[in-house]
N, C-alpha and C positions, 0 to 999 in steps of 0.2 A: 254597941248602943243602937237601939232601934230608932228609926226615923218615922215620924208620923204620929197620928192620934192614937190613943190607947192607954195613956197613963191613968186616966180616971180622975185627974185633978182638974180644978177649974182653971188653973193657970198653966199656960204652955211654956215650955222651956225651949227657946230657940237654940239651935246649935251654935256654938261659938268656935271660932278658929283662931282666937287670939291667945290661946293657952300658951303655956311655956313651950319654948321651941323644942325642948327635949321630950315633951309629951308625945305620945304616939296615939294615933287614932286609927281605928279599924273601920273603914267605910264599907266593907263587904257585907252583902246580905246574908242573913242566917236563916236557919229553918223557921225560926219564929216569925221572920218577916214575910214568909210565903203565905199564900191564901190557905185558909183552913177548911175550905168547903169542898175538898176532894178534887181540887184542880179545876173546878168550874169557875168560869169568870162570873164575878158578882155583877149584878145589874148595874149598868152605868146610869148614874143620875145626872140629870141636867145640871150643869154647873150653876145655872141661875137659881136652882132651888136650894143650894147650900147656903147655910148662914154665913154672912161675912165675918171676917176676922175683926179683931179689935181695931186694926189699922185700916179697915175697909177693903182688904184684899180677900180674894176667894181662892180656896185650894182647888187645884185640878183633880179630877177624878178619872180613873182608868177602867171603869166598868161601864157597860152599856146594856140597854134592854134588848131582848131577843127580837122585838118588833123592829127596832131601828138597826139591827146588825145586818151587814151585807151577806147575802146567801153565798155559800161556797161555789167557786168556779168549777164547771164540769171539765174534766180532763179529756181532750180530744187529740186523735192522731193527726199527723200532717195531711194524710190522704183524705180523712173525713172533712177536714177544713177545706181542702182544695175542691173536693167534689160537692161542697155545699150541704152536707148532711146536717150540720148544726153550726151555729154561730157562737163564737166566744162571747161571754158576758161582758158588757161594757163596764169598764172601771169607773168607779165614782171618785171624783176628786174632791178634796176638801175645799171649803170656802176660802181658806187662806192660801191656796196655791198648790204646789206639788206638780208632778209630771202630767202633761195633758194626755188624754186618752189617744191610743193609736188609731189611725184612719184605716177603715176596713178596705181590703183589696176588692177591685171590681172583677167582672166576668172576664174581661180581656186579660187582666193580669193573671188570673188563674189559668187561662188557656196557654198563655206564654210560658208560664211555669211548668205546665203539664208537658208542653212540647219540648222544652229544654230537658226535663227529666227523662222523658221517653227517648229523646235523642241520645242522651248519655247512656241510658240502658241499651239502646239499639247499637250504639257504637261499640260498647263493651261486648255485647252478644255477637255482633258481626266479627269483631276481632277474634273472639273465641272460635267462631266457626272457621274463619280463615286459617287461624293457627292450627286447628284440628285437621283440616283437610290438607293444608300445606305440609303437615308432618308426614304425610304419605309420600311426598316427593323426596328424592335423594338430595343431599346437601348441594347447594349451588356451586361450591368449590369443586365438587366431583362431577358436576353435570357437564356432559359433552354433547355436541351436535352429532346425531347419528349420520354416518356417511351416506350419501345418496347412492342407491344401488347403481352399480356400473352399467353403462350402456355400451353396446358393441355395434358400431357402424360397419356394415359389410359393403365393400365397394367392388365394382366390376373391373374388368381389365383396363378400362379407360379412366379409372379413378372416381367415377361418379357413384354415389351411394345407391344401392339397390334394395337394401333391407336393413332393419334394425332388430337387434335382439337384446333382451334385458327386461327388467321389471318396469322401467320407466318408458321405454319405447322411443327415446330420443336422447341426444347428448345434452350436456349442460352448456349453457351459453352465458358468458359474462354480461353484466348489465351494460357495460360500455359498448358491446357489439350489437345491441338491440337499437332499432330506431327509437327516438325519444318518445314518439307517440304510443309506443307499446306500454311502458310503465304508466304513462299518463292516463291511458284508457282504464287501466285497472284501479288506479287511485280515484279517478272520477266516479266510478260506479260502485266501488267497494268500500272506500275509506277516504272521504274527501279531506278529512283533517289529519291525514297520515303524518304530516310533518309538524303537527301542532300538539299531539298528545304524547304520553309516555308509555304507550302500550295499550292502555284502556282508555277509551274516549267516553268520559262520563256525560259530556254534553250530547254526543251522538247517541248514547244509550238512552238519555232522557227523551231526546227527539223521537227515537224509534218507539219508545213506550207510548208517547203521546199519539203517534200515528197509528199504532196498533189499537189503542183504546178508541180512537175516532172511528176506525173501520170495523171494530169489533172482532178482528181476527189478526193473525200474525202475517203482516204484509212487509215488515221491515225488520232487519236484524241489527244488532248493536255490536257485533264482533268486528274488531279492527283486523287489518291485514296481519298485524303482529300476533294477535290471538289466533287467527286461522293458521298461521305458520306454527305456533306453539302446539296447536292441536295435531297438525300433520306430523310434527317431529316427534312428539313425546306421548300423546294421549290417544285413547280410543275414540271412535265417533259417537259413543253413547251420549244421550242427553240426560244429564243429571246435575244436581247442585255441586256435587263434589268435583265433577269434571270442569264445570264453569269456573269454580274457585281456583282450581289448579291451573287452568288456562290463563286466568288473569295474573297469577303469581309468576308463571313462566313468561308471560308477555313482558312484565316489568324487567325480568332478568335478561331477556333477549335485547330489549332496548338499551339497557345499561352496558351490556357486554359488546354488542356488535354495531350499533348505530343504524340509521335509517337505510342507507343505500345497500348495505350488506343484507339487511333483513329483506328488502325488496327483491334483491337478486335471488336469495334463497327461496323466497315465496314463488317467484315466477318460474323457477326451475323445478318446483316440487308439486305445485297445485295440480289437481286432477281435472282433465278436460274430456273425459269419456273415451270410449273405444280403446281402452288400454293405454292412453297417452297421458303421461305425467310430465308436466313442464311445457313451456311455450314452444320449444323446438319440436318436441314429439307431436304436439297438437298441430303445429303449422305443417309438418310433413304429412300428418294424417289427413287433414282437411283440405290443404291447398297444394300439396306436393312440392313444397319448397321450404327452404330454411326461414326461420323467423327473421333473419337478417335482411330478407328480401321482400317481406310482406308490406302491403300498403295500409293506409289508415282504416279502410273499410274492413280489411281482414283482421287488423288489430282489435277493432271494436267488436267483431264477431267472436274472437277468442275471449275477450274480457266478459262478454255477455254469457259465455258458456259456464262460467264458474258457479253461477246460481243453481243451475240444473243441467249438469253435463249431458245426461242421456236424453232428457226431454227436449233440450234446445239445440241438439246436434244439427249442424247444417245438412248432414246426409239423411237425417230422419225427419226433420221438420224445418224446411228452408224458410217458410213464412215466419214461423216463430223465432227462428234465429235472426232473421232480418229485423223483426220488430224489436227484439232485445238489443240488437246492434244500434238501431236508431236511437234508442234510449241512452245508450252509452255515448254516442256522438253528441246528443243534446247535453248530457252531463259534462262532457269535455268542453263544450261551448260555455256552459254556465260557469265553469271554473277558469275560463280564459285560456285554455290550452290551444283551442282552435277558434276560428271565427264562426259566427252563426251561419254565414253563407257557405263556408267550407263544410260545415256539418250537414247542411241540407243537400249539398251537391256531391258528397263523398261517394255514394254508391253509383252515381251516374258517371263520375269521372274515373273512379277506380273500383270497379266491381271485383268481388273476390274471384280468385281462380277457381275453375271447376274442380270438384273433388276428384282426386286421382283414383284410378281403378284399384281394387284390392290387390294385395301383395302378389297373388298369383303363384305360378309354378316356381318362381325364384325362391319361394319359401322353402322348397325342398333343398335347394343348394345352400340356403342360409342355415337350415337345421343341420346339415352335414358339416358345415363349417364349425358350428358350435360344439358338435360332438368331438371335434379334433382340437379345439382351442386349449383346453386344459392341458393336453399332452404337449402342446407347442410352447406355452408360456407359463404353465403352472397356475397357481391361484392368483387372482387379480382383484383389486378393489377400486379401480378407476376406469374411466371411459377409454375404450380402445377403438381403433380403426383397423379393419382387416382387409388387406388387398387380396383379391382373388383373381382367378384365371377366367372367370365367366365373361363371355361376350354377350352384352345385353341384347343386341339385335338377334343373335342366334338363339338366345334363351327365349325371347318372345316368339320367334318363328317356330321353335320346337313345341312350345306350349300350344300355339294356335293349330299347328298341323296335327298334333296328336288328338287334341280335344275335338276338333271339327270332324276328323275321320271317325272317331268313335260315335260322335253325335249323329252322323249321317248313316253309317253302316253298322254300328255296333249292335243296334237292335235286331237287325236281320241275321247277324252272325252270332247273336247271344254273347257278345263281348262287352264287358262292363268296365274293364280297366286296361291300362297300358303304361309303358315307360319308355323313355328315350334318353340315351346318354351319348354325347358326342365328345371325342377327345382329339386333341392335337396328336401327331405321331409320337411325341415325347411323353404323353400321358397327361398333359394339362387338360383339365375339364373345361370345355367351352360352353356346353349346354347340358343341363341335367333336369329332367322332368320325371318325378317319381309317381305320377298318377294323373288321372283325367282332370281332377279338380283339387287344388290344395285346400280350398275352402271346405270341401266336403270330407276330405280325408287327408291327414298329414302323414300317413304312413308312406315312407319313401321306398317305393318298389324298385327304383333304379339301383339303390344301394343295399337294401336289406331283404328284398324278396328273393328267395332261392327257388328256382323253377328248373324243370328239365329242359335242357337246350335242344334235345332232339338231334336232327341232322346238322345243326349248327356246330356240333362238337366234332364232326367228322374230319375237319382239316387237321386236327392233331393226330388222328389215326394215319392219315396219308402222309403227314410230315414225318412221322416215326418211320414209315416204310421207306420214304425217300432217304432218310438219314442212314438207314440200314442197307442201302444200295439200290433200291428200285428207282425208276424214272417215271415221269408222267405217262410215257408211252407203253409202260409195262401193261400186260394184259392179264385180266382175271375173268372168271366166268360168273355170269349172272344166272344162277340156277338155284332151285330149292336146296336147302340144307337143314340138317337137324343136329343140334349140339346138346347132348345130355337131356333130351326131352324138350328142348326149346327150339322152336321153328320160326326164325325171323322171316318176315315177308316184306315185299316191296309195297309201296303205296298203291301202285296200279294193279298189284297181284298178277302181273305178267313178268316174264323173264326173257331176257334178250340174248343170253348166251355170252360168248367171249366179247370183251370190250376193254378199252384202255382205262387206265386209272383216271385220266382226265375226263373221259365220258362218264365214268361211274360216279365221280365226284360232282360233275356238272348236273347230272340228272338224279343225284341223290339216291343211288341204288343201294338198298339196305344189305342185300346179300353179299355184295362185293365188300362193303365196309366191314361187315362182320368177319368174312373170310380173311380180310387183310389184318384186322385187329387180332384175330387168333394167330395168324401167321407171325406177326411181329411180337406178339405177347402183350396181354392187357397191362401188365406191370410197366412195360416200356411206354405204352400209350399214356398212362397216368403220369409217369415221370416227365414226358414231353409237355403235357398240358400244364403241369405245375411249373416247369421251367419257363413256359411262355407267359405265365401270369395268373393261372387259376389258383385261388387260395382255398376254395371250399374242398371239403373232403370228398375224394373220388374213390369209388369201389372198383378195384381191378378185376373185373370179370368180363366175359365175352360181350355182355350187353352194353358195356361202357362205350363201345364203338358207336352205338346209336343214341348216345346222350342221355342215359338213364340216371346219371348222377346229377344232382341239382347244383346250379351256379346262379350268380346274380348277373343282371345286365351289365353292371359296371365292370366286373372282373372279366366277363366274356369279351367286352369291347377292348379292354386292356390287353387281353391275350392275342387279339388280332393285330394290335399295333405294331409288333415286330415285322409283320409282312409289309406294313406301310413305311417303316422307317429304315429298312435295310438290315433287320435282324437284331436290333438292340432291345434290351429289356425296357419296358415302359410302365413304370409304376404310376397309377393315376394319382394326381394331386390337384388341389384346388386353392390352397393358401400359399401366397408368395411372400407376404410381409405383414407384420403386426406392429403397430405403433400406439403410443399413448396419446392423449389429447395434447400433451406438451411436445410431441414429436420424438420422444424417446423410442428407439427401435428395440422391441422385445424379441422379435423373430425375423429372420431374413433367410429365405430358402436358398440353399446352395444346390446347384445342379448335381444330380447323382453321377457317380463315376460311370463312364460307359461300360456296359456289360453286354457282350455279344451272346445271344441265346440261339441264334440260327445263322449259319454261314450264308454268305451272299448268294452262292449258287442255289442252295435249297430255297432261299427266299424267291429267287427268280422262277424256280419251278412251281412253287406254290402260287405265285401271282399269275403265272400262265394258266394254271389249272382253275383257279378261282375266277379269273377273268372270263373263262368260258362259261361259267355259271350264269353270268349276266348276258353274254352274247347269245347263248343257245340253250341254256339250262333252265333250272327252276326259277331263276330270277331274271329271265329275259324281259320281264315287264319293267325292270328298273331303267329309269331314264336319267341320264346325266350327260347332256350334249357336250362333246368336245373333250371330255375328261376320261382318261384311262381309269377304269374302276374295276373292283373285284369284290366278291363277297360270297356268303353262303346263307341259304334259307334253312329253317328248322321247324319241324312240327312234331310235338310229342304225342304219345299214345292217346287215342280217343279225341284228338284235336283239343287237348287241354291248354296247350301253349303254342303260340305262333311267333316265329322269330325271323328277323333278317339282320345280319351283321355285314355291313359293306364298308368299303374304304377307298380312298384315293391317297395320293402322297400328301394331301392337305388335311384330311380329316378321317377319323374312324367313327362310325355311328352304328349303334345297336338299337333295334326297336323290338319291344316285346308287347304282345297282346294276350289277354286271358281274363280270368276271373279270380278274385281273391279267395273264394272257397274251393278253388281247384276243380270246379265243375266243368264238364266238356262244353266247348263252343259248338256252333252249328257249322262244322267243317271249315273253320277258319284256319288256313294254312299260311306258312311263312311266305309263299310266293304270291299271296294275294294282298290283303290290306297292309301288312308290314312293309312290303316292297313299295307300295304307293306312298306311304308316309315318308319312308326313307328318300324316295326320289324327289318329293316336293321339298323336303327340308334341305337335302344336299344341293339341289339346284339353286336355292336361295343362298346357301352358305358359300357356294363357289362363285357367285356372281362378282365379277371384277377381279378375281384371283388369277394369277398367272398359271397357265396350264403346265403341269409337270408329269412326267411318266412315272410309273411305278418302279421301284428299285429292282435291280436284278435283270439279267439278260440271258434268257435260256431259249435255245432252239431245239425243237424236237428231233430225235434220232430214230432211225428205223429199228424196229424191234420185231423179233419172231415170237411165235407162240406154239407151244406143244400141248396138244389136247391131253388132259389128265386121264389116267387109266381108271380102273375100278377102285384102286386104293389111292387115297389122297396122299401126296407127298408134303412134307413140312418144309416151309421156307425159313428164312432167318428169324430166330426168336420164337419159333413155334415148338410144338411137342408132337410126339409120334401119334398120339390119339386125337389130335385136332386136325380135321380134314381141311385141305386146301388144294388148289391147283399148283402145278409146277411151272415156274417161269424160266425162260432162257433168253438172253439177249444175243442178237446177231453181232458178229464182230464189227467193230467200227469201220466205217468206210475209209478207204485210203484217200489221202489228199491228192488231188490231181495237180500235176505240174502246170505252170503257166504255158499257155499255147504260144508256139513260136512259128509264125507263118513265113518266116523269112529265109528258110533253107531246107535242105533235105532232112536234116536231123529233126527239125520241127515237124515235117511231114510224117516221118516215121513215128515220132512220139504221138502225133495226133491219130495215126492209124492204129498203132499197137498199145498205146497208153504207156505210162511210165511215171516215175516219181519226179 
């Protein structure tokens, strides 16, 4: 049944709801009840224009005119509304009530909304960036602190450190061993809120940004100590967003895993201070010559100021700049309450920094040689070590000064540019080792690695071989021209003295006698003697070996002379006696070598008598060592390319070499000149205060006869038929005379006629 007008009758039938209860009514709208004008709304008439019903009521109408209808609302995006591009149309409310129109947001509200939205988007974007760059790091459960490169402290004979070796340049020091003002200085200037943040200081970062904006340039950084440590441990020094994000992530991880004190300790032991020094201990040794445990507050402020620009603010490069930066550190310490303002102002006056120590110097040669041996002594190591050596600091300093000053004064005139000095105790312990004129200019260790011709300094091994084969120092040989298979050795003076004893021939370094003797005893036997004494370089067994044509090092030549000083025992050179870890664990402890006799004591006495004559009247008579029995031998190679002197007492054996690295000739620099002077100066200082002791062995010369050689040379022991030489004979030993007895006729007869 349709509701409404449209029946066409005059009378309206009102719907009734009092029908039979069982009657059913369908109140749903049908198609006939819908508008028939194509879905367009019919014009709504004013209700007041409708005719009233019979009972005075008016029917409501649901149509409206187009003029009175509300225009459709424009659909706007949220961003269009926020940016004010268009305003939503105001809703019209009915006269009879309904919801009131919404109040339009103001400009401030829009800005707040924009900031919130941008903040949300920024947070999401930042989180994505952090997640992306952090994905390049290994998982934190697998992240490990890389071990600090081990440092090796090299100590002298008295236990005092003389050098450091390793990538860091200094040992690690626990935070508890440092003076409290050391970490305070770094916190005050580098990270004031160190104990208040969790690795990244957002407040400090904002403050740094504000300061940089005010100055228009980068004047302040925002990295914390933890971030700096993270960079040093895991990252490269490049400046990029990725590195900064990873640095922040690692800083949070470090804070959570280790805590403040451990982070501070790791930072102080790893930060770079310039000049190859990593960590406060290395920097303290480098700039003040002492351990960080002993520095004062001014020195601590200087070290803390170095971190900003290690090279530019170095005390050795720019003392004024380093002082200004240190004053700023002290002021910051006062601001933080670590020290008083007066103490900060008076710090440099009361406690000035120690003067910068001299560069490492020649002890670097000894330190390098220690490092060459360390792997063989303890194997691989990954912790700090202390190496106890045999070096005498005073003698090392003396040797460096004597060698460098001599070359500086006379090297130019003699065309000598380099030198080496090595001094051993009679058992082979190295007391001083200088491998060149200047370690700063050249680190090549000539004392250990340079092989040069020893010249006449090799002759003692020829004479020792002859003594061991039956000759004595009083045996006679002829100084005369000779020719061996086209080779004609000559004396330095080009003069010949005829017959002479072996002692005179060795003392005056007569070449012809040495060659004759070497051929007589056999070059092979000479080489065997030299190797037994301590020469390890390859020697060529030919007649010229007697004149030192095979190359040796200064160290092995000095060691080969040591048996003459110690009574005939082998003396292998050594420098390391003990190696320990930072915790005191002993990794190596040298045991004395088993005694090995290489020369019997009688021949030792003979050689000492012969070589002492070299200093008394021979080529080394310029050697001066008051009060001490000494012996030695000079050496000069062909064309004056090498100048040597190896001399010894019962206290020390010292070898000196001078020459040029390119093996060019000098200007007649001989072993009896500048090398003897260097040796004398060094040995005089080295023996000051030592108890005088005689050289080992006691030999008294015996009377010997000599038979002039004929036209044909006779061979001696060890020689061959075609190798010329003189023929020697010894007179029969003198008979021992009986004690004189003046108390009777028997004594008179014995005195008159002699007897046993």
